[in-house]
Structures are given as structure tokens and as C-alpha cells.
C-alpha positions in Angstrom: 4.5 20.6 -72.2 3.7 23.4 -69.6 4.7 27.0 -70.0 7.2 27.1 -67.4 8.8 23.6 -68.6 9.3 25.6 -72.0 10.7 28.4 -70.9 13.0 26.2 -69.1 14.0 24.2 -72.2 14.5 27.3 -74.0 16.9 28.3 -71.3 19.4 24.9 -71.7 18.8 25.5 -75.0 19.6 29.0 -75.6 22.5 28.0 -73.0 24.0 25.3 -75.3 23.5 27.6 -78.0 25.7 30.5 -76.4 28.4 27.8 -75.5 28.5 26.6 -79.3 28.9 29.8 -80.3 31.5 30.7 -77.8 33.5 27.5 -78.4 33.1 28.6 -82.5 34.4 32.0 -82.0 37.0 30.9 -79.8 38.2 28.6 -82.0 38.2 31.5 -85.0 39.9 33.6 -83.2 43.0 31.2 -82.3 42.9 30.2 -85.7 43.3 33.9 -86.8 46.4 34.5 -84.0 47.8 31.5 -85.7 47.2 32.6 -89.2 48.4 35.9 -88.1 51.7 34.6 -86.8 52.5 32.2 -89.4 52.1 35.4 -91.6 54.2 37.4 -89.4 57.1 34.7 -89.3 57.1 34.7 -93.2 57.7 38.3 -93.4 60.1 38.0 -90.9 62.0 35.4 -92.8 61.5 37.1 -95.9 63.3 40.4 -94.9 66.1 38.6 -93.0 66.5 36.5 -96.3 66.6 39.8 -98.3 69.2 40.8 -95.8 71.7 37.9 -96.2 70.7 38.2 -100.1 71.9 42.1 -99.9 74.5 41.3 -97.7 75.9 38.4 -99.5 76.4 40.4 -102.2 78.2 43.4 -100.2 80.2 40.7 -99.1 81.0 39.6 -102.9 81.6 43.0 -104.1 84.3 43.3 -100.9 85.9 40.4 -101.7 86.4 41.1 -105.5 87.7 45.2 -104.5 90.1 43.4 -101.8 91.7 40.5 -104.6 91.9 43.1 -107.5 93.8 45.7 -105.0 95.7 42.9 -103.6 96.3 41.1 -107.3 98.7 44.2 -108.0 102.9 44.0 -108.3 103.1 46.8 -106.0 100.6 45.7 -103.3 101.5 45.8 -100.0 99.5 45.7 -96.5 99.7 48.8 -95.3 97.7 49.8 -99.0 95.2 47.4 -98.4 93.8 48.1 -94.8 90.9 49.9 -95.6 89.7 47.3 -97.8 90.4 44.5 -95.5 88.4 46.6 -93.0 85.1 46.9 -95.5 85.4 43.5 -96.3 85.6 42.3 -92.8 83.1 44.3 -91.5 80.7 43.0 -94.2 81.8 39.4 -93.4 81.0 40.0 -89.9 77.5 41.4 -91.1 76.8 38.0 -93.1 78.1 36.1 -90.1 75.6 37.2 -88.2 72.7 36.8 -90.4 73.6 33.5 -90.9 73.6 32.4 -87.2 70.3 34.8 -86.5 68.4 32.9 -89.3 69.8 29.4 -88.6 68.0 30.5 -84.7 65.3 31.7 -86.3 64.6 28.7 -88.3 65.2 26.1 -85.0 62.6 28.1 -83.1 60.2 28.7 -85.5 60.5 25.0 -87.5 56.9 23.4 -87.9 53.5 24.9 -89.1 52.1 25.2 -85.0 55.6 27.0 -84.1 55.1 29.7 -86.0 55.1 28.3 -89.8 58.6 27.4 -91.1 57.8 24.3 -93.9 60.0 21.8 -93.9 60.7 22.6 -97.1 61.9 26.0 -96.7 64.3 24.6 -94.2 65.1 22.0 -96.8 66.1 24.9 -99.5 68.6 26.4 -96.9 70.4 23.5 -95.4 70.1 20.7 -97.3 70.9 19.5 -100.7 70.8 20.0 -103.9 71.1 24.2 -102.5 72.6 23.8 -98.9 72.7 27.4 -99.0 73.2 27.6 -95.1 76.3 25.7 -95.7 77.8 27.7 -98.8 77.3 31.4 -97.1 79.3 29.6 -94.0 82.0 28.7 -96.6 81.9 32.2 -97.9 82.0 33.8 -94.5 85.2 31.3 -93.9 87.0 32.2 -97.1 86.3 35.7 -96.5 87.6 35.7 -93.4 90.9 33.9 -94.6 91.4 36.1 -97.1 91.6 38.8 -95.0 94.9 37.7 -93.0 96.7 37.2 -96.2 99.3 39.2 -97.6 99.1 40.2 -100.8 101.5 37.9 -102.3 99.7 34.8 -100.6 96.3 36.2 -102.5 97.9 36.3 -105.4 99.5 32.3 -105.2 95.6 31.5 -103.6 93.9 32.7 -106.5 95.8 31.4 -108.9 95.8 28.3 -107.2 91.7 28.2 -106.3 89.5 25.7 -107.0 86.2 25.3 -109.2 84.2 25.8 -106.2 86.1 28.9 -104.5 85.8 30.2 -108.1 82.1 29.9 -108.3 81.6 31.4 -104.2 83.1 34.5 -105.8 81.1 34.5 -108.5 78.0 33.9 -106.2 75.7 32.9 -109.3 74.8 29.7 -107.9 73.8 31.2 -104.3 71.6 34.2 -106.2 69.5 31.3 -107.0 69.1 29.7 -104.3 68.1 33.0 -102.9 65.9 33.5 -105.5 64.2 30.0 -104.6 64.1 30.5 -101.1 62.2 33.8 -101.6 59.8 32.2 -103.7 59.2 29.2 -101.5 58.6 32.0 -98.6 56.2 33.7 -100.7 54.9 30.2 -102.0 54.0 28.7 -98.5 52.1 32.1 -97.5 50.0 32.3 -100.2 49.2 28.4 -99.4 48.5 29.0 -95.7 46.7 32.4 -96.3 44.6 30.0 -98.7 44.4 27.4 -96.0 43.2 29.9 -93.3 40.0 31.1 -95.6 39.0 28.1 -96.4 39.2 27.3 -92.4 37.8 30.4 -91.6 35.2 29.8 -94.5 34.4 26.1 -92.7 34.1 27.6 -89.1 32.0 30.5 -90.6 29.6 27.5 -92.4 30.0 25.8 -89.4 28.5 28.4 -87.0 26.0 29.2 -89.8 24.9 25.5 -89.6 24.5 25.6 -86.0 22.6 28.9 -85.7 20.6 27.4 -88.9 19.6 24.0 -86.9 19.2 25.7 -83.6 16.1 28.0 -85.4 15.0 24.9 -87.3 14.8 21.8 -84.6 14.8 24.0 -81.5 14.2 27.4 -81.5 11.5 27.1 -84.3 9.1 24.5 -82.5 9.5 26.1 -79.3 8.5 30.0 -80.5 5.5 27.7 -82.1 4.9 26.1 -78.6 5.3 29.2 -76.9 3.2 31.3 -79.6 -0.2 28.8 -79.1 0.7 28.9 -74.9 0.7 32.7 -75.5 -2.8 32.4 -77.8 -4.4 30.2 -75.1 -2.9 32.4 -72.2 -4.6 35.7 -74.3 -7.8 33.6 -74.8 -7.9 32.4 -70.5 -7.1 36.3 -70.0 -10.1 37.2 -71.9 -12.0 34.5 -70.4 -10.9 35.7 -66.8 -12.2 39.8 -67.9 -15.5 38.8 -69.3 -15.6 36.8 -65.5 -14.6 39.2 -63.8 -16.4 42.2 -65.8 -18.9 40.7 -67.1 -22.5 39.9 -65.7 -23.1 36.2 -66.2 -27.2 36.1 -66.0 -27.4 38.9 -68.5 -24.2 39.3 -70.3 -24.4 43.0 -69.3 -21.4 44.5 -67.4 -21.1 43.8 -63.8 -20.4 46.7 -60.8 -16.8 46.0 -61.0 -17.1 47.0 -64.8 -19.6 49.8 -64.3 -17.3 51.1 -61.1 -14.3 51.1 -63.6 -16.1 52.8 -67.0 -17.7 55.5 -64.2 -14.2 56.5 -63.4 -12.8 56.7 -66.7 -15.6 58.7 -67.7 -15.7 61.0 -64.9 -11.7 61.5 -65.6 -12.4 61.9 -69.4 -14.9 64.4 -68.6 -13.2 67.7 -68.3 -11.8 67.1 -72.2 -14.3 64.8 -73.8 -17.3 66.0 -72.1 -20.2 65.2 -70.0 -22.1 62.7 -69.9 -25.2 61.6 -67.7 -25.5 58.1 -65.4 -29.1 56.7 -65.2 -30.3 54.2 -62.4 -32.8 51.3 -62.9 -34.9 49.4 -60.5 -37.2 47.4 -61.2 -40.6 47.7 -59.4 -42.2 44.5 -57.5 -39.1 42.6 -58.6 -39.3 40.4 -54.7 -43.0 39.6 -55.8 -42.4 37.8 -58.9 -39.3 36.4 -57.3 -40.9 34.7 -54.8 -44.7 34.4 -56.2 -43.0 32.1 -59.3 -39.6 31.0 -58.0 -36.0 32.1 -58.7 -36.1 31.0 -62.3 -38.6 32.9 -62.9 -36.9 35.8 -61.0 -33.7 35.6 -63.1 -35.7 35.2 -66.4 -37.2 38.8 -65.7 -33.9 40.2 -64.7 -32.4 38.8 -68.1 -35.3 39.9 -69.8 -35.4 43.5 -68.9 -31.1 43.8 -69.4 -32.2 43.0 -72.8 -34.9 45.7 -72.9 -32.8 48.3 -71.3 -29.5 47.6 -73.6 -32.1 48.1 -76.5 -33.6 51.3 -75.7 -30.0 53.0 -75.0 -28.3 54.9 -77.6 -24.8 53.2 -79.7 -21.8 54.4 -77.8 -24.0 54.1 -74.3 -23.0 51.6 -71.7 -24.7 49.4 -69.6 -24.1 47.6 -66.4 -26.3 44.7 -63.9 -25.5 46.3 -60.4 -26.5 43.4 -58.6 -29.7 42.0 -58.1 -32.6 44.1 -60.0 -30.6 47.3 -60.4 -29.2 48.5 -63.3 -27.1 51.0 -64.5 -26.4 53.1 -67.7 -23.8 55.4 -68.9 -24.5 57.9 -71.4 -21.7 60.0 -72.8 -22.7 63.0 -74.8 -25.7 64.1 -72.9 -25.2 67.7 -71.1 -28.9 68.5 -71.9 -31.9 67.8 -69.0 -34.5 67.6 -71.8 -31.9 64.9 -73.6 -31.8 62.9 -70.4 -35.1 63.3 -69.6 -36.2 61.6 -73.0 -33.5 58.5 -72.6 -34.9 58.3 -69.1 -38.7 58.0 -70.4 -37.5 55.4 -73.4 -36.0 53.2 -70.9 -38.5 53.3 -68.5 -41.3 52.7 -71.6 -39.1 50.0 -72.8 -39.1 48.4 -68.9 -43.0 48.6 -69.0 -44.1 46.4 -71.2 -46.3 43.5 -70.4 -43.8 39.6 -69.5 -45.4 36.6 -69.8 -44.1 34.2 -68.0 -45.4 30.3 -68.9 -49.4 30.7 -69.4 -49.2 33.8 -67.2 -48.7 37.7 -68.6 -47.1 39.5 -65.9 -47.1 43.9 -65.8 -43.9 44.7 -64.6 -42.3 48.2 -64.7 -39.3 50.2 -62.9 -38.4 53.1 -61.9 -35.6 55.4 -63.2 -33.5 58.1 -61.7 -30.7 59.9 -63.6 -27.7 62.8 -63.0 -26.3 64.8 -65.4 -22.5 65.9 -64.7 -21.6 69.2 -67.1 -17.7 69.5 -66.9 -16.5 65.9 -64.9 -16.5 68.5 -61.5 -18.2 65.2 -59.8 -16.7 62.6 -58.5 -18.0 58.7 -59.1 -19.2 58.9 -55.9 -20.8 62.0 -55.9 -22.1 61.0 -59.5 -23.7 58.0 -57.8 -25.2 59.2 -55.5 -27.1 61.7 -57.3 -28.4 59.5 -59.3 -29.3 57.3 -56.7 -31.2 60.0 -54.5 -32.9 60.3 -58.4 -33.8 57.0 -58.0 -35.4 57.0 -54.8 -37.3 60.3 -55.4 -38.5 58.2 -58.7 -39.8 55.0 -56.5 -41.9 57.3 -54.7 -43.8 59.2 -57.2 -46.4 58.7 -59.3 -43.9 58.9 -62.9 -41.8 56.5 -61.2 -38.8 58.6 -63.1 -36.6 61.5 -61.7 -33.9 63.7 -62.6 -31.5 64.7 -59.9 -31.7 68.5 -59.9 -31.3 71.5 -58.1 -33.9 70.8 -55.5 -32.4 67.0 -54.8 -28.6 68.5 -54.8 -30.2 71.0 -51.9 -31.8 67.5 -50.6 -28.3 65.3 -51.4 -25.9 68.3 -49.5 -28.7 68.6 -46.4 -28.3 64.9 -46.2 -24.7 64.9 -46.4 -24.5 67.3 -43.9 -27.0 65.1 -41.2 -24.6 62.1 -41.4 -21.7 64.1 -40.5 -23.8 65.5 -37.7 -25.2 62.2 -36.7 -21.8 60.9 -34.6 -22.1 64.4 -32.6 -26.2 64.0 -32.0 -25.5 60.5 -30.9 -22.7 61.1 -28.4 -24.2 64.9 -26.7 -28.0 62.9 -26.3 -29.7 65.2 -29.2 -31.9 62.8 -30.2 -35.1 62.5 -27.9 -38.1 59.9 -28.0 -41.6 61.1 -27.9 -44.0 59.0 -27.2 -47.4 58.2 -28.7 -49.9 56.6 -26.6 -52.1 53.4 -27.9 -55.8 53.8 -26.5 -58.0 50.5 -26.0 -61.5 51.3 -27.7 -63.1 49.0 -25.4 -62.6 51.2 -22.3 -60.1 54.4 -23.4 -57.5 52.5 -21.0 -53.7 52.6 -22.0 -51.9 50.1 -23.6 -48.7 51.6 -24.0 -47.0 54.2 -26.2 -45.0 54.2 -29.6 -41.8 55.3 -28.9 -40.9 57.6 -31.9 -37.7 59.5 -32.2 -37.0 63.0 -32.9 -33.8 65.1 -33.1 -33.1 68.3 -31.3 -31.1 70.2 -33.1 -28.9 72.8 -32.1 -29.1 75.4 -35.2 -32.0 73.9 -36.9 -34.4 73.0 -34.0 -36.7 70.0 -33.1 -36.7 68.0 -36.2 -39.2 65.2 -37.4 -37.5 61.9 -38.6 -38.9 62.6 -42.2 -35.8 65.1 -42.2 -33.4 62.8 -41.8 -34.2 59.1 -41.4 -33.9 58.2 -45.1 -30.4 59.7 -44.7 -29.8 57.7 -41.8 -30.5 54.3 -43.8 -28.8 55.2 -46.4 -26.3 56.1 -45.0 -25.6 53.3 -43.0 -26.5 54.4 -39.2 -29.8 52.9 -38.4 -28.4 50.6 -36.2 -26.8 53.1 -33.8 -29.7 55.2 -34.1 -31.7 51.9 -33.3 -29.6 51.2 -30.4 -29.9 54.1 -29.2 -33.6 54.7 -29.3 -34.0 51.0 -27.6 -31.7 52.6 -24.4 -33.2 55.4 -24.0 -36.9 53.7 -24.6 -35.6 50.8 -21.6 -34.6 53.8 -19.1 -37.6 55.5 -19.8 -39.7 52.5 -18.8 -37.6 51.2 -15.6 -38.5 55.0 -14.1 -42.4 54.9 -15.2 -42.1 51.3 -13.6 -40.3 52.7 -10.2 -42.9 56.2 -10.3 -45.8 54.2 -10.5 -46.7 55.6 -13.6 -48.9 53.2 -15.7 -47.2 52.9 -19.1 -46.2 49.1 -19.1 -45.1 48.6 -22.7 -43.5 50.2 -25.3 -43.3 49.9 -28.8 -39.8 50.6 -31.3 -39.5 49.8 -34.7 -36.8 47.8 -35.4 -35.4 47.7 -38.9 -34.9 44.7 -41.4 -30.7 45.2 -40.9 -30.9 44.6 -37.4 -33.5 41.6 -37.5 -31.2 39.9 -40.0 -27.7 40.4 -38.1 -29.5 39.8 -34.9 -28.1 43.3 -33.5 -32.2 43.9 -32.6 -32.1 40.9 -30.6 -28.7 41.7 -28.0 -29.9 44.9 -28.0 -33.4 44.6 -26.6 -32.1 41.5 -24.6 -28.4 44.0 -23.2 -31.3 46.9 -22.4 -33.9 44.7 -20.8 -31.2 43.1 -18.3 -29.8 46.5 -17.9 -32.7 47.9 -16.7 -34.4 45.0 -15.1 -37.5 44.6 -17.5 -39.4 42.0 -18.7 -40.0 40.8 -22.2 -43.6 41.6 -22.2 -42.6 45.8 -21.7 -41.9 46.0 -25.2 -43.2 45.8 -28.3 -41.1 45.5 -31.2 -43.0 46.5 -34.8 -41.5 45.2 -37.8 -42.9 45.6 -41.5 -44.3 43.1 -43.3 -41.6 43.6 -46.2 -39.2 41.6 -44.0 -41.1 38.6 -44.8 -39.8 38.3 -48.6 -36.5 39.6 -47.6 -33.5 37.0 -49.0 -32.7 36.6 -44.9 -36.4 35.9 -43.6 -35.1 32.5 -42.4 -32.5 34.5 -39.9 -35.5 37.0 -39.6 -38.0 34.6 -38.4 -35.5 32.8 -36.0 -34.6 36.4 -34.4 -38.4 37.0 -34.0 -39.2 33.8 -32.4 -36.5 34.4 -30.1 -37.9 37.9 -29.3 -41.4 36.1 -28.8 -39.9 33.6 -26.2 -38.6 36.4 -24.3 -42.1 37.8 -24.0 -41.5 40.5 -26.5 -44.5 41.2 -28.3 -44.1 41.5 -32.3 -46.4 43.5 -34.6 -46.3 43.8 -38.3 -46.7 47.5 -38.6 -48.5 49.5 -42.0 -50.0 46.0 -42.6 -51.8 45.8 -46.2 -49.4 47.8 -47.7 -46.5 45.7 -49.0 -46.0 42.6 -50.8 -46.0 39.9 -48.5 -48.5 36.8 -49.3 -51.1 35.9 -46.3 -49.3 32.5 -46.6 -46.0 34.3 -45.0 -48.1 34.8 -41.6 -47.4 31.1 -41.0 -44.1 31.6 -40.8 -43.4 34.5 -38.5 -44.8 34.6 -34.6 -46.6 37.6 -34.0 -48.9 39.3 -31.7 -50.9 42.0 -33.6 -51.7 43.8 -36.9 -51.4 47.4 -37.4 -53.6 49.1 -39.9 -51.6 51.5 -41.8 -52.9 55.5 -41.6 -53.5 55.4 -45.4 -56.2 52.7 -44.8 -57.8 54.6 -41.8 -57.8 57.7 -43.3 -60.2 57.0 -46.1 -62.6 55.4 -43.9 -66.3 57.3 -44.8 -64.4 58.4 -47.8 -63.2 55.6 -49.7 -65.2 52.2 -49.6 -62.6 50.1 -50.8 -60.0 51.2 -47.9 -63.4 50.0 -45.8 -63.2 46.8 -47.1 -59.4 46.6 -46.9 -60.1 47.7 -43.0 -62.7 45.3 -42.5 -60.7 42.6 -44.0 -57.8 43.2 -41.9 -59.7 43.4 -38.5 -61.3 39.9 -39.7 -58.0 38.3 -40.2 -56.5 39.5 -36.9 -59.7 37.7 -35.0 -59.6 34.9 -37.1 -56.1 34.2 -36.0 -56.5 35.3 -32.4 -54.1 38.3 -32.3 -55.0 42.0 -31.5 -55.6 44.8 -34.1 -53.9 48.9 -33.8 -55.2 51.1 -36.3 -52.9 54.2 -36.2 -53.9 57.3 -37.4 -57.4 57.9 -36.0 -58.1 61.5 -36.0 -61.7 61.6 -35.8 -64.6 60.5 -33.8 -66.5 58.7 -37.3 -63.0 56.6 -37.5 -63.0 55.5 -34.2 -66.8 54.4 -34.4 -66.1 52.4 -37.6 -63.2 50.7 -36.3 -64.9 49.6 -32.8 -67.8 48.4 -34.6 -65.5 46.0 -36.8 -63.7 44.9 -34.1 -60.5 47.0 -34.0 -59.0 46.8 -30.3 -56.6 49.2 -30.2 -56.5 53.1 -31.9 -53.6 55.6 -31.8 -53.7 59.2 -33.1 -53.9 62.6 -32.8 -57.9 61.8 -31.8 -56.3 60.8 -28.5 -52.6 62.6 -28.5 -50.1 63.1 -30.7 -46.1 61.9 -30.1 -45.2 63.4 -27.1 -42.1 64.4 -25.2 -41.7 62.3 -21.8 -42.7 65.4 -19.7 -45.8 66.2 -21.8 -46.7 62.3 -21.7 -46.7 62.3 -18.0 -48.7 64.9 -17.8 -51.3 64.0 -20.5 -51.3 60.6 -18.6 -51.8 62.6 -15.4 -54.5 64.5 -16.6 -56.8 61.5 -18.3 -56.1 59.2 -15.7 -56.2 61.5 -12.7 -57.1 58.9 -9.9 -55.4 56.3 -10.9 -51.8 58.3 -11.2 -52.6 61.6 -9.2 -50.4 59.3 -6.3 -47.5 58.1 -8.1 -47.5 61.6 -10.2 -47.1 63.0 -6.9 -44.5 61.0 -5.3 -42.8 61.2 -8.9 -42.5 64.9 -8.2 -41.3 65.0 -4.9 -38.8 62.4 -5.5 -37.2 65.0 -8.3 
């Protein structure tokens, strides 16, 4: 039976039990009142009979006094007045009591009506006692004596019958009174005994009802409810485990971690500080994509086991999602202790891991933050640890503790995010353009748009001082839209002015590709300014090939390519994508990362990588762009290997639009002088 049905059955049974108990209580009350009524009747009757016996004795005494006074030879009526009055008074009292008792017996006759039994009435009215009859006779005789003269009294007395003599003595009536009072007392005791028996029966019946309900109704129901409650508790525990436990690793999940972090922050002022540690696996995407999701899941489970084994008893570990883990370590207040624990966790996760017959080198980046007195709220403490993790990923040791320097960087990042809406609204962001030169003839192929922030207080900020904060703060979409809109407006200006800038390269973040917002923003800009698709080059990093939204990104890239937009893989060779991924994306050029170009003539390995990238691009029929070209030696090497386009300080840094136009006019004077003059006059 379902719990709801059991509850309804309990309600009905409880109502029935209450009804039975109410009936029994009502019956007991009725019986009690009835017993009190009978008891009161017996008491009242006993008092009446006792008064009647007393008055009868008084009548006897007054009669004897009257007879004695009337029997005197010299008795006269005048001398008997006071005696007559006393006798008359007692007789009237006896007569009144006789009538009162007669009425009482008539109205209270029967047990249900008041408790006067037939035996009591028989003693009073029936033979052999006939107490009422003889008392009425006494009243009658006494009233006859009251009106007689002394001589008549003497005559009557001398001729009285035996009955009159017996009445005058009162011996028989006194016995009848005694019998009547004894019967009343016996009936009262019998009734009390009967009432006690009934009451005991009702009490026993009530107990039997309660016992029956407990044994046959409530007992089984309570047992069923207890079983249902245990099942509900087990279900609740299972739901809690599902709600707060990561199914893959058995660690707490993000919800569990957030609650634990809030609890520790709330308790820190009284219980002391603690540390928050964040751990992120290195190259997890490569394992997941190279060996499949089963291998990725097995690696996550193994890392969870290692992290749980590396922390101290009392520490709390959780999986936040993907390859991200978190540890809350209470009692840590010294930075050296936190460094030891962070190093221990990283050492545990850096051991080789075997998948099938393949041994894979794995590692992690670990960042941590301390709170001494709980002054940081959960969000801020998490942000501190996350910043330390970010620094750990870019550092050589892959571990970092949040310190004063990071705190200043965090505060700076928070300030940037606060000022970002104003900067976008007031046009503080501006584009600088770096020329892209065709190596073969030095012609201008196009420019790359690079954003700068002209801060009203801090001057011109390079992207390294704000792009990280913009990315982590989730405002990269807004900034990229601004870059696309500004670049499109500048392109329209150059086309109308005859300035030979026919293509602008813009960097497109993964989020705008995965959400299709990049396609929409670029199409809207082209429509608004009347630009063809080939006026834009979209630069994307090869890591988007490994994205979980790779299929959607591929569709967006193909749609951009269909519009005529050129697609360039930026920083090629620094990511983890395999060459097979290149078949899934439409692209037009590969862009060699500046780190390889910088080591041309210095590191043979970097030169071989450059040769391989150029060879791959030529084999696929794609252009190759080398960025960061700063020396003639680098340019000669690139030209010899077949690289087609170069950009870097050897030609020009990223320039504001006015400086770019001046640079173009100076470099390509014969081709641009007329256009620039027309543009200057138009201004």
C-alpha cells in the first residue's frame, strides 16, 4: 500500500477509534449520572422516612400526653387546648410527610426513573407491613381524638380494639420503619455494587478496544509506516547521493562543493582559516580525442582516486566538471603548508598512466588560495584560486599559490570588468592595424586588426593587460562585436578613399563560433557597410578543432567560407590538434606562430617545424603567413622555404589608422598618393 493510502487508512481508523471511545465515554457519563440520581433518590427517601419515623414518634408521644390529660376525672375541654394544639401540629406534620412520601414513590418508582425499587414500595404499601396504610390510620385516629371531649375520650379508650392499642404503642410500625430503612440501605449498596461492576466493564471494554486497535490496526500500520519511512530515508539518501555526488568519480559534485565552500567560509571566523585548491588536468582533450571517451572517463576516475589519496584526512575533494577538481583543506593557515599540499597533489597526478598497452604521461596544473579569517566570500576566494590555477597553467612548474601579486592582478581584473561597459559605450577601444606583406614582391596583402584600450587614466593599454580579464569575465563577445564593427567601418572608408587595404584579419574566439554569433556579427557588418566576404579574414586557433562544439564550429566556418570570408589557422603548431582534423574544416591559410619564427637561425628544431608547416600548406594548396618577423635573416629563410606572406616589426608594428595610412602612403607612394590626396581634401 502506498504511503498516501496508509495515511488515509490511519485517518479513518483513528476517526473510528475516537468515535468508539466517545461512545464509551458518553455511556460511562450516562451511567455515572444515573448512578448519582439513584444514590440521591435513596438518600432523599432515607431522609424522608427517618423524618416520618421521628414525626410518628412525636405523634405517639403527643397522643399519649393527650390521653393521659383527658383520662383525668376532672379534665375539661378548656384544660386540653394546648395539648390538643400540640397533637394537631404533629399530626399535620405526619399527614404532610405521608403525602410527600406517597408522591415521591409515585414519581421515582422504577430503576430508570430514579431508583425506588418495588421491594421498597411493597414494604411501604403492601402486606404484611402496609406502613403507609397504618400511618394514614394513625393520622385518622389522632384527628378523631382531637375533636372528642374528655368523657368521650375515656369512653373510647376503654372500648378500643387491639388494633388501636397496637397503633397507640407503635411497636409494629417502628419495626416497619426499621425494615424500610434497611431495605433502602440494601438497595443503595446493591446499586453501588452494580454501578461499580458496570463501570469496571466499561473500563475493561475501553481497554480492550484500545488494545485491539493497538494490536490489530495501529501496530501493523506503524510497522508499515516504519518500513515506508525507512524506504523514504533510503530514497532520500540515494537522491542526495545523486544530487551531490559525481557519478563517474564518486567525489562530490559542483553543487556539493559550492555548499561545502559556503559552509567553510561561514565557519572560518570561529573555526579558523582554510585553503581552496583547484586542479586541472593537462592535455586531457588530447587523451579524450586521441583514445576516445572511454579513455577520458578512465583517466578522470584515476585522477580522482589519486587526488583523494593525496589529500589529508578531513579534507574535501570534489569534481567540478570536465577535468576540473577542487579540494577544501581546513586548518591550513600557512602558505608553506599550502605549497606542500599543492605540490603533493601535483606529484600524485603526474605519475604515468596506462591505457591498454599504451603508457601515457599525464600531469596537472594546481592553484591554491588561503583564507585566514574568512573575510573572503566564496565567490572571491574561488576567483583567487582560479587565478592561481590560470597562472599555474602558464608557468613552468604548473603550480601556483595566490599571493599579493595575484591579488593585485585580481583587483585590476575586477576594475577592468567594472570599466568595460563604459569603455565599450564611449569608444575607448580602438583598432591598430599591422600590415601583412607578400614576401615575393613586397605588396600589401592586408592588415590584421589588433585591439587597444585608450584608458582615460592609464593611457593606451595593450591587449595583454585586459584581454585575459575580458575573456574570464565573459565579455569577449561584446568586445569582438566592437572589433568587427570598427574594422568594417574602416574598410568601407578605405574602399571609398581608394586606399589599397582590401582585407582585414580579425580574431574570432571559440565562444562566438560555437554560438554562431560570430557568423551573425560578420554578416551584419558586411551588409551594413556593403562589403564583400573576401574583405575579411577570420583567424581561429587550432584548439577549436578539439572543442566539444567542433561540429557546430565546422558548420559556422563552412558558412563563413561560403560567404567568401578567408579562414586562417592562427598560432599553428602550438595546439594539440592532429593533422586529421584539418580535413573537417574549410580553411585558406596557416599562420606560423611567432615562437617558431623567433628561433629561426637559433634553434634547428624550430626551423624544421617551420619547413614542415610550409610544406604542409603548399601540399594542401594553402597560403602560409609568418608572424613576428623582425630580422632580414628570418625573412630570407622564410622566402627560401616558400612562405608567401609575412608580418612583423621588420615591416611595421600595429599602427593606429592614421599612422597606417601614412605608412602606406610612404611605402607605396606612387600607387596611393592620388588616393590619399583625395582623402585629405575630403576630410
